[in-house]
C-alpha positions as CSV (number, residue, x, y, z in Angstrom):
1,D,0.0,0.0,0.0
2,D,2.1,2.8,-1.3
3,D,-0.9,5.1,-1.8
4,D,0.8,8.1,-0.3
5,D,3.5,8.1,-3.0
6,D,1.6,7.4,-6.3
7,D,0.0,10.9,-6.7
8,D,1.2,13.6,-9.1
9,D,2.8,15.9,-6.5
10,D,6.4,17.1,-6.4
11,D,7.9,14.2,-4.5
12,D,11.5,13.4,-5.2
13,D,10.4,10.2,-7.0
14,D,9.4,12.3,-10.1
15,V,12.5,12.6,-12.1
16,Y,12.0,13.3,-15.8
17,P,14.4,13.2,-18.7
18,P,16.5,16.4,-19.1
19,C,14.5,19.2,-20.6
20,N,16.1,21.9,-22.8
21,I,13.7,24.7,-22.1
22,C,14.7,26.7,-25.2
23,G,14.3,23.6,-27.5
24,G,16.6,22.6,-30.4
25,G,19.8,22.5,-28.3
26,R,19.6,26.3,-27.7
27,E,20.8,28.0,-24.6
28,V,19.4,30.7,-22.3
29,G,21.0,34.1,-23.2
30,F,19.4,36.1,-20.4
31,P,19.7,33.8,-17.2
32,N,18.7,36.7,-14.9
33,A,15.6,37.6,-16.9
34,S,12.2,36.5,-15.6
35,V,9.6,34.7,-17.6
36,E,5.9,34.4,-16.8
37,L,4.8,30.8,-16.9
38,P,1.3,29.8,-18.0
39,D,0.3,29.3,-14.3
40,G,1.1,33.0,-13.6
41,R,4.4,32.4,-11.7
42,Y,7.5,34.3,-12.7
43,V,10.8,32.3,-12.7
44,K,14.3,33.4,-13.6
45,C,15.3,31.9,-17.0
46,G,18.6,30.5,-15.5
47,D,16.7,28.8,-12.7
48,L,14.2,27.3,-15.1
49,E,17.1,26.0,-17.3
50,S,18.7,24.4,-14.3
51,E,15.4,22.7,-13.3
52,G,15.1,21.3,-16.8
53,E,18.7,20.0,-16.8
54,L,18.0,18.3,-13.4
55,G,14.9,16.5,-14.7
56,N,12.4,18.5,-12.7
57,I,10.2,19.5,-15.6
58,S,7.7,17.0,-17.0
59,P,7.8,16.2,-20.8
60,V,4.4,17.8,-21.2
61,Q,5.7,21.1,-19.7
62,C,8.9,20.8,-21.6
63,A,7.0,20.5,-24.9
64,Y,5.5,24.0,-24.6
65,L,8.3,25.8,-22.8
66,P,10.2,26.9,-25.9
67,T,7.2,28.9,-27.1
68,V,7.0,30.6,-23.7
69,V,10.7,31.2,-23.0
70,N,12.5,31.8,-26.3
71,D,12.1,35.6,-26.6
72,P,12.2,36.6,-22.9
73,C,15.1,34.3,-22.1
74,G,17.1,35.3,-25.2
75,C,17.5,31.7,-26.3
76,Y,20.3,31.3,-28.9
77,G,22.6,28.8,-30.6
78,G,21.9,25.2,-31.3
79,G,20.9,24.0,-34.7
80,G,23.0,22.2,-37.3
81,G,23.2,18.7,-35.9
82,D,21.3,16.4,-33.8
83,D,17.8,17.8,-33.6
84,D,15.6,15.1,-32.3
85,D,12.3,16.7,-32.9
86,D,10.7,16.6,-36.3
87,D,9.4,20.1,-36.5
88,D,12.3,21.5,-38.4
89,D,10.5,21.4,-41.8
90,D,8.9,24.8,-41.4
91,D,12.0,26.7,-42.2
92,D,15.7,26.3,-42.7
93,D,18.0,24.8,-40.1
94,D,19.6,28.0,-39.0
95,D,16.3,29.1,-37.4
96,D,18.0,29.5,-34.0
97,V,19.9,32.7,-35.0
98,Y,18.0,35.8,-36.2
99,P,19.3,38.5,-38.5
100,P,21.3,41.2,-36.7
101,C,19.1,43.7,-34.9
102,N,20.0,47.3,-34.4
103,I,18.1,48.0,-31.1
104,C,18.1,51.7,-31.7
105,G,16.9,51.4,-35.3
106,G,17.9,53.5,-38.3
107,G,21.6,52.8,-38.0
108,R,21.8,54.6,-34.6
109,E,24.2,53.5,-31.8
110,V,23.7,53.1,-28.1
111,G,25.2,56.1,-26.2
112,F,24.7,54.8,-22.7
113,P,25.8,51.1,-22.7
114,N,25.7,50.9,-18.9
115,A,22.2,52.3,-18.6
116,S,19.4,49.8,-17.9
117,V,16.2,49.8,-19.8
118,E,12.9,48.2,-18.8
119,L,11.5,45.9,-21.4
120,P,7.8,45.5,-21.9
121,D,7.9,42.2,-20.0
122,G,9.2,44.0,-16.9
123,R,12.9,42.8,-17.2
124,Y,15.7,45.3,-16.8
125,V,18.6,44.8,-19.2
126,K,21.8,46.9,-19.7
127,C,21.7,48.7,-23.1
128,G,25.1,47.5,-24.0
129,D,24.1,43.9,-23.3
130,L,20.9,44.3,-25.4
131,E,22.9,45.9,-28.2
132,S,25.3,42.9,-28.2
133,E,22.5,40.4,-28.2
134,G,21.0,42.2,-31.2
135,E,24.3,42.2,-33.1
136,L,24.7,38.4,-32.4
137,G,21.3,37.6,-33.8
138,N,19.7,36.7,-30.5
139,I,16.8,39.1,-30.7
140,S,13.8,38.0,-32.8
141,P,12.5,40.3,-35.6
142,V,9.3,40.8,-33.7
143,Q,11.2,42.1,-30.6
144,C,13.6,44.1,-32.8
145,A,10.7,45.9,-34.4
146,Y,9.5,47.4,-31.2
147,L,12.8,47.9,-29.4
148,P,13.7,51.3,-30.8
149,T,10.6,52.9,-29.2
150,V,11.6,51.3,-25.9
151,V,15.3,52.0,-25.8
152,N,15.9,55.3,-27.7
153,D,15.7,57.6,-24.7
154,P,17.1,55.4,-21.8
155,C,19.9,54.0,-24.0
156,G,20.9,57.4,-25.4
157,C,20.6,56.3,-29.0
158,Y,22.4,58.7,-31.4
159,G,23.8,59.0,-34.9
160,G,22.4,57.3,-38.0
161,G,20.6,59.6,-40.4
162,G,20.7,59.3,-44.2
163,G,17.9,56.8,-44.3
164,D,16.6,53.8,-42.5
165,D,18.7,50.7,-42.0
166,D,15.9,48.8,-40.4
167,D,14.1,46.3,-42.6
168,D,10.5,47.3,-41.9
169,D,10.0,49.6,-44.9
170,D,9.8,49.3,-48.7
171,D,13.4,50.3,-49.6
């Protein structure tokens, strides 16, 4: 009669296979960023990544986590080799890295790299770190499109001119 241990609670007897929370072999780029889970809790991306590696995330949860964490956690890398899920037919195999993103837009540069900016999800990120993530292709085109409106003042964006370098117009 082991009826006190066959329920679905968080007993230590529930160890799952390792879970890559970003999916596709990608890694968390912003470990100190917080992400809101579907149950309303906020968890640091690095803590969630550790829980996944330790086998504390169920396969059901692991299946939907990439859609929740990829943008706020700055997932990057992976690709190329040993992708064990069969959903890579929707685009080419370098879908883990985005085109470079100029966070200021219009060819402008960050003037205050040590200043912090609050992103729409409530995270605070240093402007220089965000600029680097953009240059490395770790910011999705969706995020890149709205970043200039968020970062221009706090990050002291300057320069540019002579036309738009961002790719959201006709030229």
